[in-house]
C-alpha positions in Angstrom: 72.1 122.8 35.9 73.5 125.5 33.5 76.5 127.7 35.0 77.7 130.3 33.0 80.8 130.0 35.3 83.5 127.9 33.6 83.7 125.1 36.1 80.0 124.7 36.8 79.7 126.4 40.1 77.2 128.7 41.1 77.4 131.9 43.3 74.3 133.7 43.8 73.2 137.6 43.6 69.7 139.2 43.4 67.5 140.1 40.8 64.8 142.8 41.2 61.7 142.6 39.5 60.8 145.4 37.3 58.3 144.0 34.7 54.6 143.9 35.9 54.0 141.3 33.3 56.5 139.1 34.9 54.9 139.8 38.3 51.6 139.0 37.0 53.1 135.4 35.7 54.7 135.0 39.1 51.6 135.3 41.3 49.9 132.6 38.9 52.4 130.0 40.2 51.9 130.9 43.8 47.7 130.6 43.4 48.8 127.1 41.7 46.8 128.3 38.9 48.0 128.5 35.3 44.8 129.7 33.0 45.6 130.2 29.4 47.3 133.7 28.7 44.7 135.9 26.7 47.5 138.0 25.8 49.4 135.6 23.9 48.0 135.6 20.6 47.7 139.6 20.9 51.3 140.4 21.5 52.9 137.5 20.2 55.1 137.3 16.9 54.2 133.7 16.6 52.6 132.7 13.2 49.9 130.3 12.8 52.4 127.7 11.2 54.5 127.8 14.2 51.4 127.5 16.6 50.6 124.1 14.5 54.0 123.1 15.0 54.0 123.5 18.6 50.5 121.9 19.2 51.8 118.7 17.4 54.6 117.9 19.8 54.4 114.3 20.9 54.3 113.6 24.5 57.5 112.4 24.9 57.8 109.9 28.0 61.9 109.2 28.0 64.9 110.7 26.6 66.6 109.1 23.5 70.1 107.8 23.8 73.1 108.9 21.7 72.7 105.8 19.7 68.8 106.3 19.1 69.4 109.9 18.0 71.9 109.2 15.5 70.0 106.3 14.1 66.9 108.5 13.7 69.1 111.3 11.9 70.2 108.7 9.3 66.8 107.5 8.8 65.4 111.3 8.4 68.3 111.9 5.7 67.4 108.6 3.9 63.6 109.4 4.0 64.5 112.9 2.5 67.5 112.5 0.5 66.8 116.1 -1.5 66.3 118.1 1.6 68.3 116.6 4.4 71.8 115.4 4.3 74.1 114.2 7.4 77.8 114.4 7.5 80.6 113.8 10.4 82.0 116.9 11.5 84.4 115.6 14.2 85.3 113.2 16.7 84.9 112.8 20.6 87.6 112.0 23.1 86.5 108.6 22.8 86.6 108.5 19.1 83.2 108.6 18.4 81.6 110.2 15.1 79.8 113.5 15.9 77.1 114.1 13.0 75.2 117.2 11.8 72.2 117.4 9.7 71.8 120.2 6.8 68.3 120.7 6.3 66.9 123.0 3.6 68.7 126.0 1.7 67.4 129.2 3.1 69.1 132.5 2.6 71.3 132.6 5.7 72.8 129.8 8.0 71.5 128.7 11.5 73.2 126.7 13.9 71.5 124.4 16.7 73.1 122.1 19.0 71.9 120.0 22.0 73.9 118.7 24.8 76.8 121.4 25.4 76.5 119.6 29.0 75.7 116.3 28.5 73.4 116.1 31.5 70.7 118.3 29.4 69.1 116.2 26.9 66.0 118.4 26.4 67.4 119.9 23.8 68.0 116.6 21.8 64.4 115.9 22.2 63.5 119.3 20.5 66.0 118.6 17.7 64.5 115.3 17.2 61.4 116.8 16.7 62.0 119.9 14.9 64.5 118.0 12.3 61.6 115.9 11.1 59.4 118.8 10.8 61.6 120.9 8.7 62.3 117.8 6.4 58.5 117.2 5.6 57.3 120.7 5.6 58.4 123.1 2.7 56.2 126.0 4.3 57.9 126.1 7.5 61.4 126.0 5.8 60.4 128.9 3.7 59.0 130.7 6.3 62.1 130.5 8.2 64.4 130.9 5.5 67.5 129.6 6.9 70.0 126.5 5.9 69.6 124.5 9.1 72.7 122.9 10.8 71.5 120.6 13.4 73.6 119.1 15.9 71.6 116.8 18.0 74.2 115.7 20.4 77.5 117.8 20.9 78.7 116.2 24.0 78.1 112.5 23.0 80.6 110.6 25.3 79.1 112.7 28.3 75.4 112.0 27.2 76.5 108.2 27.0 77.7 108.5 30.8 74.0 110.0 32.0 72.2 107.0 30.4 71.3 105.7 33.9 68.4 108.3 34.0 67.5 108.9 30.9 64.8 106.5 30.5 63.3 107.2 34.3 62.3 107.5 37.0 62.4 110.9 37.0 63.1 111.9 40.4 65.9 114.2 42.2 67.3 110.9 43.6 67.7 108.9 40.5 68.9 112.1 38.5 71.4 112.7 41.3 72.7 109.1 41.4 73.2 108.7 37.9 74.3 112.1 37.1 77.8 113.2 35.0 79.3 116.3 34.0 82.6 116.8 32.9 85.3 119.1 34.8 85.2 122.6 33.1 88.3 121.9 31.4 86.7 118.9 29.6 83.6 120.5 28.8 82.8 120.8 25.0 81.4 124.6 25.6 84.2 125.9 27.8 87.4 125.2 26.2 87.3 127.6 23.3 90.6 129.6 23.0 90.8 132.8 24.9 93.6 135.4 25.7 92.5 138.1 27.9 94.3 140.3 30.6 97.2 137.8 30.5 94.6 134.9 30.9 95.3 132.2 28.3 93.8 129.0 27.4 94.2 127.0 24.2 93.7 123.5 25.1 90.3 122.6 23.6 89.0 119.2 23.6 88.3 117.6 20.1 84.4 118.1 20.4 85.3 122.1 20.6 87.7 121.8 17.9 85.1 120.2 15.7 82.5 122.8 16.4 85.1 125.6 15.9 85.8 124.2 12.4 81.8 124.1 12.1 81.2 127.5 12.9 84.1 128.8 10.8 82.7 127.0 7.7 79.1 128.2 8.0 79.6 131.4 10.0 75.8 131.0 11.3 73.7 134.1 11.5 71.7 132.7 14.5 72.7 129.9 16.9 70.3 128.0 19.2 72.6 126.5 22.4 70.1 124.2 23.8 70.7 124.0 27.7 68.6 122.8 30.7 69.0 123.4 34.5 68.1 120.5 36.7 66.0 122.6 39.1 64.3 126.0 39.2 62.4 127.5 36.5 62.7 128.8 32.8 65.1 131.5 32.1 67.2 133.0 29.2 70.7 134.3 27.9 71.2 136.4 24.7 73.9 137.9 22.8 72.0 141.2 23.0 68.8 142.7 24.7 65.9 142.1 22.4 63.0 143.8 24.9 60.4 143.5 22.0 60.3 139.6 22.7 60.7 139.6 26.5 56.8 139.2 27.1 56.7 136.6 24.2 59.5 134.5 25.8 57.5 134.7 29.1 54.2 133.8 27.5 55.9 130.6 26.1 56.8 129.4 29.5 53.3 130.5 31.0 51.2 128.6 28.6 53.0 125.4 29.4 52.6 126.4 33.0 56.2 126.3 33.7 57.5 129.2 36.2 60.2 131.6 35.7 63.4 131.2 37.7 63.3 134.2 40.0 65.8 133.1 42.6 69.5 134.0 42.3 71.4 134.1 38.8 73.9 131.5 38.1 77.0 134.0 38.9 77.2 137.5 40.7 78.4 139.2 37.8 75.3 138.3 35.8 73.2 141.4 35.4 69.6 140.8 34.3 68.2 142.3 31.5 64.6 141.7 32.6 63.5 139.2 35.1 64.7 135.8 34.4 66.6 136.9 31.2 70.1 137.8 30.9 73.1 138.8 28.8 75.3 136.0 27.3 78.4 135.9 29.3 81.9 134.6 28.5 85.0 134.1 30.5 86.0 137.6 30.2 83.5 138.8 32.5 84.3 136.3 35.1 88.0 137.4 35.0 86.9 140.9 35.6 84.5 139.9 38.7 87.5 138.1 40.2 89.9 140.8 39.5 87.5 143.5 41.2 87.5 141.3 44.4 91.1 141.1 44.8 91.4 137.6 43.3 95.0 136.7 42.3 96.5 134.1 40.0 93.1 133.8 38.1 94.7 130.9 35.9 94.5 128.6 38.9 90.9 129.7 39.8 89.5 129.2 36.3 91.4 126.5 34.1 88.7 126.7 31.6 88.4 128.6 28.2 85.9 130.4 26.5 82.4 129.4 25.0 81.1 129.2 21.9 78.8 132.3 22.1 81.6 134.4 22.6 83.6 132.9 19.8 80.7 133.1 17.2 79.9 136.6 18.4 83.3 137.9 18.1 84.4 136.2 14.9 81.2 136.2 12.8 78.6 138.6 14.7 76.7 135.5 15.3 73.3 136.1 17.7 73.3 133.0 20.2 69.9 132.4 22.2 70.1 130.1 25.6 66.7 128.8 26.8 67.3 127.2 30.2 64.6 124.8 31.5 64.2 122.8 34.4 63.4 119.3 35.1 62.1 119.8 38.5 60.5 123.1 40.3 59.3 124.3 43.3 57.0 127.1 43.8 59.0 129.0 45.9 61.6 129.7 43.3 58.7 132.5 41.9 58.3 134.1 45.2 60.5 137.2 44.5 58.2 139.7 46.3 57.7 137.7 49.3 60.1 138.3 52.3 62.1 135.3 53.8 63.5 134.5 57.4 66.8 136.0 57.2 68.9 138.4 55.4 70.3 138.0 51.9 73.9 137.9 53.2 72.9 135.3 55.7 71.4 133.2 53.2 74.4 133.4 50.8 76.7 132.5 54.1 74.6 129.3 54.5 75.2 128.3 50.8 79.1 129.0 51.1 79.4 127.2 54.5 77.4 124.1 53.0 79.7 123.9 50.1 82.6 124.2 51.9 81.4 121.3 54.4 80.4 119.2 51.3 83.7 120.1 49.4 85.6 118.9 52.2 84.0 115.3 52.4 84.3 115.1 48.5 88.2 116.1 48.9 88.3 113.6 51.5 87.0 111.0 49.3 89.5 112.0 46.4 92.5 111.8 48.8 91.6 108.3 50.5 91.0 106.8 46.9 93.9 108.5 45.2 95.8 105.5 44.8 93.0 103.2 43.6 91.5 105.7 41.1 93.3 106.1 37.6 94.1 109.5 36.6 91.9 109.6 33.6 88.9 108.6 35.5 86.0 111.2 34.2 84.3 111.3 37.5 87.4 111.9 39.4 88.2 114.9 37.3 84.7 116.0 37.6 84.8 115.8 41.5 88.0 117.3 41.7 86.9 120.4 39.8 83.8 120.7 41.5 85.1 120.6 45.3 87.7 123.2 44.9 86.7 126.2 46.7 88.2 128.6 44.4 85.7 131.5 44.6 85.1 131.6 48.5 87.3 134.4 49.2 86.0 136.3 46.5 82.0 135.9 47.3 82.3 136.4 51.1 84.2 139.7 50.3 81.6 140.8 47.6 78.8 140.1 50.1 80.4 141.8 52.9 81.2 144.8 51.0 78.1 145.3 49.0 75.1 146.8 50.8 72.6 145.1 48.9 73.0 142.2 50.8 71.8 143.8 54.3 68.1 143.4 53.3 65.9 140.7 54.0 66.1 137.9 51.6 63.1 137.2 49.4 61.7 133.5 49.8 63.2 132.7 46.2 66.6 133.8 47.2 66.4 132.0 50.6 65.2 129.0 48.7 67.7 129.0 46.0 70.7 129.6 48.8 69.7 127.2 51.2 67.9 124.5 49.5 68.4 124.7 45.8 72.1 124.9 46.1 72.3 121.7 48.2 70.5 119.9 45.6 73.2 120.8 43.1 75.8 119.6 45.7 74.1 116.3 45.5 75.2 115.9 41.9 78.8 115.7 43.0 77.9 113.2 45.8 76.5 110.8 43.1 79.6 111.3 41.0 81.6 109.9 43.8 79.7 106.7 44.0 80.2 106.4 40.1 83.9 107.3 40.4 84.6 104.2 42.4 82.2 102.2 40.3 83.9 103.2 37.0 86.9 101.9 38.5 85.6 98.6 39.7 84.3 98.3 36.1 87.2 99.1 34.6 89.3 96.5 36.8 86.6 93.9 35.7 87.3 94.7 31.7 91.1 94.6 31.8 90.8 91.6 34.2 93.0 93.2 37.1 93.0 91.3 40.2 93.7 93.1 43.3 91.3 92.0 46.3 92.7 94.8 48.6 92.1 97.7 46.2 88.6 96.1 45.3 87.6 96.0 48.9 88.5 99.3 49.4 86.7 100.7 46.2 83.6 98.9 47.3 83.7 100.3 50.9 83.8 103.6 49.6 80.8 103.1 47.5 79.1 101.9 50.3 79.9 104.9 52.4 79.3 107.3 49.4 75.9 105.5 49.0 75.2 106.4 52.8 76.1 109.9 52.6 74.1 110.7 49.2 70.9 108.8 50.7 71.0 110.8 53.7 71.3 114.2 51.6 68.4 113.2 49.4 66.5 112.0 52.3 66.7 115.5 53.7 66.0 117.3 50.2 62.8 114.9 49.6 61.5 116.1 52.8 62.2 119.8 52.5 61.7 120.2 48.8 57.8 120.3 47.3 59.2 119.8 43.6 57.1 118.8 40.8 58.5 117.1 37.5 58.3 119.0 34.1 56.9 116.7 31.4 59.3 116.4 28.3 56.7 117.6 26.0 56.3 120.9 28.1 60.2 121.7 28.0 60.4 120.7 24.2 57.5 123.3 23.5 59.2 126.0 25.6 62.4 125.9 23.9 60.8 125.2 20.3 58.8 128.2 20.7 61.4 130.7 21.9 64.0 129.2 19.2 61.0 129.9 16.6 60.4 133.5 18.1 64.0 134.6 18.0 65.1 133.1 14.7 62.1 134.5 12.8 62.7 138.1 14.5 66.6 137.8 13.5 66.2 136.4 10.0 66.1 139.9 8.4 68.3 141.7 10.8 71.8 142.3 11.8 71.9 143.4 15.2 75.1 141.9 17.0 
């Protein structure tokens, strides 16, 4: 999932359908029919050279690892030395080099980066393909007229910790079991500096410092931040409204038969520009929201910085696009014009109650293993951050006071709150297992001999495996999910990036 919220949590709010074209796309998924969109060519800004580029995307079967991506980047620079260069632009927390490709010599700078969250590798595959095409296709470079700065993997350490699922099988069970996402204050795209209404954060991680320096050096006109959600549908964030492109973005998803995400937005202060299209948000908006519902000591609630979008827009008027994509989807996420079985307030309460119960289990694991788990264990930090009920009070106050929550929930909203939220919580269950496994592996590497500690950790592994397995058994029975192919997701992400970058190249609109 790609939460806007700094700590990776998600709180729902309703979006209402106002776009008839979107309604047409929504009903297509309910019929389980995806006919070619006859309007795409008529209304799209997509050019023939871009259409050919999209048609030729390989049918990728697996995701590439950090080492594979780096090796391919060096090979590309060697093959096209007059067009492509590669340079390190910083270090990771684990002292791994971070690499950036520079391709072409257009009139403005564009920055693209994959894995701003390490469980989101779709962007790495899009950049793998796009960088090669830019290198060998002068007409494409000339048409776009950018100097491209491409970072295939921003959170390289984190992607390495997700390698257990990158090669498949692509199931919700395998994904959640091998999932990793750092605590908010360790995330590369949530530790940019911020001073706002008395809230202060300046503890940037090394990857953030490296990206800040890169942004300062190139001052990009266009930024493409490549994200993807685990479950749901397609949706977008952008630095300012571009209504003239909305139908084209919808068409890019529709042509690949991937539904829009019409359930709940990720956070309650996120007001849609159009169905499944939202303004980019930074930490300032979350502070305003929390204050509006009486939250106190906000520094103890957030514990994160700002994001790259806010940093680049504020300093250099850069325009940032995010295209969020699902690995898995269930048709119910599209049914925003079909009534559910409970009120919207009740469906949110189900989600909040489930989260509180799950967090209690996760906190008990942390407490029981506190003496065995090292303080710098990345899974410990993540589970600790993702199991705090820090927004519960504000959210319950919001849904109690807002009359919008009196109505019947849509099927999409109910599905989002009752089932999809449980899927996302399962990711922390997987990290509890990995927290203990990580410590056992560390003991083995350093030769630590402690039979009591080892036995306790192994017992917790078994217990956590049972908890995780029981949750996945339930979800697999209740979800009617499909797996989206990598090629389809690369296609959508690339098409949207081409549409927006091409539209912006002669404009200064932020």
